SEVOVO-602774 format. One record per residue (C-alpha): x, y, z; residue in one letter. Coordinates in steps of 0.5 Angstrom, whole numbers, plus 500, padded with zeros to 3 digits. Layout:
site c1: X; c2: Y; c3: Z; aa: a
...
REM end
This chain:
site c1: 805; c2: 686; c3: 754; aa: m
site c1: 803; c2: 683; c3: 747; aa: a
site c1: 809; c2: 681; c3: 742; aa: v
site c1: 807; c2: 682; c3: 735; aa: t
site c1: 811; c2: 678; c3: 730; aa: l
site c1: 812; c2: 681; c3: 724; aa: r
site c1: 813; c2: 676; c3: 718; aa: q
site c1: 818; c2: 679; c3: 713; aa: n
site c1: 816; c2: 678; c3: 706; aa: r
site c1: 821; c2: 681; c3: 702; aa: e
site c1: 821; c2: 678; c3: 695; aa: g
site c1: 822; c2: 681; c3: 688; aa: v
site c1: 816; c2: 684; c3: 685; aa: t
site c1: 813; c2: 682; c3: 678; aa: l
site c1: 816; c2: 689; c3: 675; aa: i
site c1: 823; c2: 688; c3: 678; aa: e
site c1: 823; c2: 681; c3: 675; aa: l
site c1: 820; c2: 684; c3: 668; aa: v
site c1: 826; c2: 689; c3: 668; aa: v
site c1: 831; c2: 684; c3: 669; aa: v
site c1: 829; c2: 680; c3: 664; aa: m
site c1: 828; c2: 685; c3: 659; aa: v
site c1: 836; c2: 687; c3: 661; aa: i
site c1: 838; c2: 680; c3: 660; aa: i
site c1: 834; c2: 680; c3: 653; aa: g
site c1: 838; c2: 686; c3: 651; aa: l
site c1: 844; c2: 683; c3: 653; aa: m
site c1: 843; c2: 677; c3: 649; aa: v
site c1: 841; c2: 680; c3: 643; aa: v
site c1: 847; c2: 685; c3: 642; aa: f
site c1: 852; c2: 679; c3: 644; aa: a
site c1: 849; c2: 674; c3: 640; aa: a
site c1: 853; c2: 677; c3: 633; aa: p
site c1: 859; c2: 678; c3: 636; aa: e
site c1: 859; c2: 671; c3: 639; aa: l
site c1: 857; c2: 668; c3: 633; aa: s
site c1: 863; c2: 671; c3: 629; aa: t
site c1: 868; c2: 669; c3: 635; aa: t
site c1: 866; c2: 662; c3: 634; aa: i
site c1: 867; c2: 662; c3: 626; aa: k
site c1: 874; c2: 665; c3: 627; aa: n
site c1: 875; c2: 660; c3: 632; aa: s
site c1: 873; c2: 654; c3: 627; aa: r
site c1: 877; c2: 657; c3: 622; aa: v
site c1: 884; c2: 658; c3: 626; aa: k
site c1: 883; c2: 651; c3: 629; aa: d
site c1: 882; c2: 648; c3: 622; aa: c
site c1: 888; c2: 652; c3: 620; aa: a
site c1: 893; c2: 650; c3: 626; aa: l
site c1: 890; c2: 642; c3: 625; aa: r
site c1: 892; c2: 642; c3: 618; aa: l
site c1: 899; c2: 645; c3: 619; aa: v
site c1: 900; c2: 640; c3: 625; aa: s
site c1: 898; c2: 634; c3: 620; aa: d
site c1: 903; c2: 637; c3: 614; aa: i
site c1: 908; c2: 637; c3: 619; aa: k
site c1: 907; c2: 630; c3: 621; aa: q
site c1: 906; c2: 628; c3: 614; aa: a
site c1: 913; c2: 631; c3: 613; aa: r
site c1: 916; c2: 627; c3: 619; aa: a
site c1: 912; c2: 620; c3: 617; aa: k
site c1: 915; c2: 621; c3: 610; aa: a
site c1: 922; c2: 621; c3: 613; aa: q
site c1: 921; c2: 616; c3: 618; aa: a
site c1: 918; c2: 611; c3: 613; aa: e
site c1: 922; c2: 612; c3: 607; aa: g
site c1: 915; c2: 613; c3: 603; aa: q
site c1: 913; c2: 619; c3: 599; aa: r
site c1: 907; c2: 623; c3: 603; aa: a
site c1: 901; c2: 626; c3: 599; aa: m
site c1: 897; c2: 632; c3: 602; aa: v
site c1: 891; c2: 633; c3: 598; aa: v
site c1: 887; c2: 639; c3: 600; aa: v
site c1: 880; c2: 641; c3: 597; aa: t
site c1: 879; c2: 647; c3: 592; aa: k
site c1: 873; c2: 649; c3: 596; aa: d
site c1: 868; c2: 645; c3: 600; aa: t
site c1: 869; c2: 638; c3: 603; aa: p
site c1: 870; c2: 633; c3: 598; aa: h
site c1: 871; c2: 625; c3: 598; aa: d
site c1: 878; c2: 624; c3: 596; aa: f
site c1: 879; c2: 617; c3: 598; aa: n
site c1: 872; c2: 614; c3: 596; aa: s
site c1: 870; c2: 612; c3: 603; aa: d
site c1: 863; c2: 615; c3: 603; aa: g
site c1: 865; c2: 621; c3: 607; aa: s
site c1: 868; c2: 628; c3: 605; aa: s
site c1: 874; c2: 632; c3: 608; aa: e
site c1: 877; c2: 638; c3: 607; aa: h
site c1: 884; c2: 635; c3: 606; aa: y
site c1: 887; c2: 628; c3: 606; aa: l
site c1: 894; c2: 626; c3: 608; aa: i
site c1: 897; c2: 619; c3: 606; aa: f
site c1: 903; c2: 615; c3: 605; aa: l
site c1: 903; c2: 614; c3: 597; aa: d
site c1: 907; c2: 607; c3: 598; aa: t
site c1: 906; c2: 605; c3: 590; aa: d
site c1: 908; c2: 612; c3: 588; aa: r
site c1: 902; c2: 613; c3: 584; aa: g
site c1: 900; c2: 620; c3: 586; aa: s
site c1: 893; c2: 617; c3: 588; aa: d
site c1: 890; c2: 614; c3: 594; aa: f
site c1: 890; c2: 606; c3: 594; aa: d
site c1: 887; c2: 601; c3: 599; aa: a
site c1: 892; c2: 599; c3: 604; aa: g
site c1: 896; c2: 606; c3: 604; aa: e
site c1: 897; c2: 609; c3: 610; aa: d
site c1: 892; c2: 615; c3: 612; aa: i
site c1: 896; c2: 620; c3: 616; aa: i
site c1: 890; c2: 625; c3: 616; aa: a
site c1: 883; c2: 625; c3: 614; aa: e
site c1: 880; c2: 631; c3: 616; aa: v
site c1: 873; c2: 635; c3: 615; aa: a
site c1: 873; c2: 641; c3: 619; aa: c
site c1: 866; c2: 645; c3: 620; aa: n
site c1: 862; c2: 644; c3: 614; aa: g
site c1: 862; c2: 651; c3: 613; aa: k
site c1: 869; c2: 652; c3: 613; aa: v
site c1: 872; c2: 653; c3: 606; aa: e
site c1: 879; c2: 652; c3: 603; aa: m
site c1: 882; c2: 655; c3: 597; aa: e
site c1: 889; c2: 655; c3: 594; aa: t
site c1: 891; c2: 663; c3: 592; aa: v
site c1: 896; c2: 667; c3: 588; aa: s
site c1: 901; c2: 661; c3: 587; aa: n
site c1: 896; c2: 655; c3: 588; aa: p
site c1: 898; c2: 648; c3: 590; aa: l
site c1: 899; c2: 644; c3: 583; aa: p
site c1: 892; c2: 641; c3: 581; aa: q
site c1: 892; c2: 634; c3: 583; aa: c
site c1: 891; c2: 630; c3: 576; aa: t
site c1: 888; c2: 624; c3: 580; aa: n
site c1: 884; c2: 628; c3: 585; aa: f
site c1: 878; c2: 631; c3: 583; aa: t
site c1: 877; c2: 638; c3: 586; aa: n
site c1: 884; c2: 637; c3: 590; aa: g
site c1: 890; c2: 641; c3: 590; aa: r
site c1: 897; c2: 637; c3: 592; aa: c
site c1: 903; c2: 637; c3: 595; aa: m
site c1: 908; c2: 631; c3: 596; aa: r
site c1: 914; c2: 630; c3: 601; aa: f
site c1: 919; c2: 626; c3: 598; aa: t
site c1: 923; c2: 620; c3: 602; aa: t
site c1: 928; c2: 626; c3: 605; aa: l
site c1: 922; c2: 630; c3: 608; aa: g
site c1: 923; c2: 635; c3: 602; aa: t
site c1: 917; c2: 638; c3: 598; aa: l
site c1: 917; c2: 636; c3: 591; aa: s
site c1: 919; c2: 643; c3: 587; aa: s
site c1: 913; c2: 644; c3: 584; aa: d
site c1: 910; c2: 645; c3: 591; aa: a
site c1: 914; c2: 651; c3: 594; aa: t
site c1: 912; c2: 658; c3: 595; aa: d
site c1: 904; c2: 656; c3: 595; aa: k
site c1: 899; c2: 658; c3: 599; aa: s
site c1: 892; c2: 655; c3: 602; aa: i
site c1: 887; c2: 660; c3: 604; aa: l
site c1: 882; c2: 658; c3: 610; aa: i
site c1: 876; c2: 662; c3: 611; aa: g
site c1: 868; c2: 662; c3: 613; aa: y
site c1: 863; c2: 663; c3: 608; aa: s
site c1: 866; c2: 666; c3: 602; aa: n
site c1: 872; c2: 668; c3: 606; aa: y
site c1: 869; c2: 674; c3: 608; aa: s
site c1: 873; c2: 678; c3: 614; aa: n
site c1: 877; c2: 673; c3: 618; aa: y
site c1: 881; c2: 668; c3: 614; aa: k
site c1: 888; c2: 664; c3: 615; aa: v
site c1: 893; c2: 663; c3: 610; aa: k
site c1: 898; c2: 658; c3: 610; aa: i
site c1: 904; c2: 659; c3: 606; aa: t
site c1: 909; c2: 654; c3: 604; aa: l
site c1: 915; c2: 658; c3: 604; aa: v
site c1: 921; c2: 653; c3: 602; aa: s
site c1: 922; c2: 646; c3: 599; aa: i
site c1: 924; c2: 644; c3: 606; aa: t
site c1: 917; c2: 644; c3: 608; aa: g
site c1: 917; c2: 651; c3: 612; aa: h
site c1: 910; c2: 654; c3: 613; aa: l
site c1: 908; c2: 661; c3: 615; aa: r
site c1: 901; c2: 662; c3: 618; aa: i
site c1: 898; c2: 669; c3: 618; aa: q
site c1: 891; c2: 671; c3: 619; aa: f
site c1: 887; c2: 677; c3: 616; aa: s
site c1: 881; c2: 681; c3: 620; aa: n
site c1: 879; c2: 685; c3: 614; aa: d
site c1: 878; c2: 680; c3: 608; aa: g
site c1: 885; c2: 679; c3: 606; aa: g
site c1: 887; c2: 686; c3: 605; aa: t
site c1: 892; c2: 685; c3: 610; aa: t
site c1: 895; c2: 679; c3: 614; aa: y
site c1: 899; c2: 678; c3: 620; aa: h
site c1: 903; c2: 673; c3: 623; aa: d
site c1: 899; c2: 668; c3: 627; aa: l
REM end
């Protein structure tokens, strides 16, 4: 009795492979815009949360060091506030000589450039214009950790590409430095607490 050995040659046909590749391609085409938007929104939120954290650190450092802390926020795209050759969205430092400008030797608390396409602007009741910083808005923390009176009830808007759709608004709501963080998914028509 002869035993016939059958080789089992199961595999994927070329047609099946092409169909799977087309399906994967369609999924990528439809998912890419949503993924891009999610990444942009995440960058805006990360930048806002980092700014809030750094503002809180500036307040604490002003109290601990007994020095005035300066927070300088760009009015739009990044700017080189401390003349070090790199641009930043904001610069926070201890103003030891109380000159309201950054001098060599002053302690930098934060010098941050968010993703290059993230933009910042002060809105409605903007932070005061910095007299010593081109393209910047300022807030100052006193040695007691309170904001100077000209910086209360002010807002900073952080968005992506001309602030379309998702944006975050940080509002200074009291002289003690209390911050309110809100976001908008509709270009700024309505805001919700973050």
